[in-house]
C-alpha positions in Angstrom: 34.4 -189.6 73.9 37.5 -191.2 75.3 37.6 -194.9 76.2 38.0 -194.1 79.9 35.0 -191.8 79.9 33.0 -194.6 78.1 34.1 -197.0 80.8 33.0 -194.5 83.5 29.6 -194.0 82.0 29.0 -197.8 81.4 26.7 -199.6 83.8 29.5 -201.9 84.8 32.1 -199.1 84.9 33.2 -199.3 88.4 36.7 -198.5 89.9 38.1 -202.0 89.0 37.1 -201.8 85.4 38.6 -198.3 85.1 41.8 -199.6 86.7 42.2 -202.5 84.3 41.0 -200.5 81.4 43.6 -197.8 81.9 46.3 -200.6 82.1 45.1 -202.1 78.9 44.8 -198.7 77.2 48.5 -198.0 77.1 49.7 -197.7 73.5 46.2 -198.9 72.3 43.6 -197.0 70.3 40.5 -195.9 72.3 38.0 -198.0 70.2 40.1 -201.2 70.6 40.5 -200.6 74.5 36.7 -200.2 74.7 36.1 -203.4 72.7 38.6 -205.5 74.7 37.5 -204.4 78.1 33.9 -205.1 77.2 34.8 -208.6 76.4 37.1 -209.1 79.3 34.5 -207.9 81.9 31.7 -210.0 80.3 33.7 -213.0 81.4 35.5 -211.7 84.5 33.3 -209.3 86.5 35.2 -209.0 89.7 38.8 -208.8 90.9 38.4 -212.3 92.5 37.2 -213.7 89.1 40.1 -212.1 87.1 42.7 -213.1 89.8 41.6 -216.7 89.3 41.7 -216.6 85.4 44.1 -218.7 83.3 46.8 -216.5 81.7 46.1 -218.2 78.2 42.5 -217.3 78.5 43.1 -213.6 79.3 45.7 -213.5 76.5 43.2 -214.8 74.0 40.6 -212.2 75.0 43.0 -209.2 74.9 45.2 -210.5 72.1 44.2 -207.6 69.7 45.8 -204.9 71.9 49.5 -204.0 72.1 51.8 -205.9 74.4 49.0 -208.3 75.2 51.1 -210.9 76.9 52.7 -208.5 79.3 49.3 -206.8 80.0 47.6 -210.2 80.6 50.2 -211.1 83.3 50.0 -207.6 84.8 46.2 -207.4 85.1 45.9 -210.8 86.6 48.6 -209.8 89.1 46.8 -206.5 89.9 43.6 -208.4 90.3 45.1 -210.7 92.8 46.4 -207.9 94.9 43.1 -206.1 94.8 41.3 -209.2 95.8 43.7 -210.5 98.5 44.9 -207.1 100.1 42.0 -204.8 99.5 38.9 -207.1 99.7 38.2 -206.5 96.0 38.0 -202.7 96.4 40.2 -200.4 94.4 42.2 -198.0 96.6 41.2 -194.2 96.1 44.5 -192.6 97.0 47.5 -192.1 94.8 50.2 -193.4 96.9 48.5 -196.9 97.3 47.6 -197.0 93.6 51.1 -196.3 92.4 52.3 -199.1 94.7 50.5 -201.7 92.4 52.6 -203.4 89.8 52.8 -201.4 86.5 50.6 -198.5 87.9 52.4 -195.2 87.3 51.2 -191.8 88.0 49.1 -191.4 84.8 47.2 -194.6 85.4 46.7 -193.8 89.2 45.4 -190.3 88.3 43.1 -191.8 85.7 41.6 -194.1 88.3 41.1 -191.0 90.7 39.4 -189.0 88.0 37.3 -191.6 86.1 36.5 -194.0 89.0 36.3 -191.7 92.0 35.7 -188.3 90.6 38.6 -187.0 92.6 40.6 -184.0 91.2 43.7 -185.1 89.6 45.6 -184.5 86.4 46.4 -187.6 84.3 49.1 -186.6 81.8 49.4 -188.7 78.8 51.0 -187.9 75.5 48.3 -185.6 74.4 48.1 -183.6 77.7 51.9 -183.4 77.6 52.1 -182.3 74.0 49.4 -179.7 73.9 50.3 -178.2 77.3 53.8 -177.5 75.9 52.6 -176.4 72.5 50.3 -173.8 74.1 53.0 -172.6 76.3 51.2 -173.4 79.5 54.3 -175.4 80.6 57.8 -175.9 79.3 58.6 -179.4 80.4 60.3 -182.6 79.2 58.7 -185.4 81.1 55.0 -186.1 81.9 55.7 -186.0 85.6 57.1 -182.4 85.2 53.9 -181.5 83.2 51.6 -182.8 85.9 53.5 -180.9 88.6 53.4 -177.7 86.6 49.8 -178.0 85.5 48.8 -178.5 89.2 50.5 -175.2 90.1 49.0 -173.3 87.2 45.4 -174.7 86.7 42.7 -174.1 89.3 41.8 -177.4 91.0 38.1 -177.1 89.8 39.2 -177.7 86.3 41.4 -180.8 86.9 38.6 -183.3 86.3 38.1 -182.0 82.7 41.7 -181.6 81.6 42.4 -185.2 80.5 39.1 -185.6 78.4 39.6 -182.1 76.8 43.1 -182.5 75.8 42.8 -186.1 74.8 39.9 -185.3 72.3 41.7 -182.2 71.1 44.9 -184.1 70.7 43.2 -186.9 68.6 41.3 -184.6 66.4 43.0 -181.2 66.1 46.4 -180.8 67.8 47.8 -184.1 66.3 51.4 -185.2 66.9 52.7 -184.9 63.4 50.2 -182.8 61.4 48.4 -180.4 63.8 45.4 -178.8 62.2 46.3 -175.2 63.2 44.2 -173.7 60.4 41.0 -174.9 62.1 42.1 -174.5 65.7 40.2 -172.0 67.7 42.9 -171.2 70.2 45.8 -170.8 67.9 46.0 -167.2 68.8 47.1 -168.1 72.2 49.3 -170.9 71.1 53.1 -170.6 71.3 53.7 -173.5 68.9 51.5 -171.8 66.2 53.1 -168.4 66.6 56.7 -170.0 66.3 55.5 -172.0 63.3 54.1 -169.0 61.6 57.1 -166.8 62.2 59.3 -169.5 60.8 57.4 -169.6 57.6 57.3 -165.9 57.0 
């Protein structure tokens, strides 16, 4: 189970914890993200509380994740905006979400999917890599991958794409040493067919 899915299913897993958890998850392993977010929200349960936190205290709580100093400032800033401009409620539309500091399309789409159950396609490194390896898309940037997947994948599947591809990318279709021998969809995979042709 991915860190964001764990946050979604947790008792305290409201939209604000999903938003902050997604910001913290960048370049951080899922296990570490889950642990850090749990500690953070045990102390700061609302946007108002986090907005009023001391930077040093937040840095101490999240110091085990990558870029913790930058992320500490960012989540306090985002919490302040959510509290002051949105009454403590996380917006549920992508245009407003991407207007928040440090929130790009991937983070915004994660919030839509995991916090609000709205169809969207968050494209992280796993979704981008696997989509291209399979030959579903032929893209260079995540934004291009998102647009291509939205055109090709029926909307009823959008909520499942991120979870499915992230789990597959972490366990089977790895970046450096993909486990093609045990992959059940290799027969439909452009990458596998190219790789096999090259070795024959």
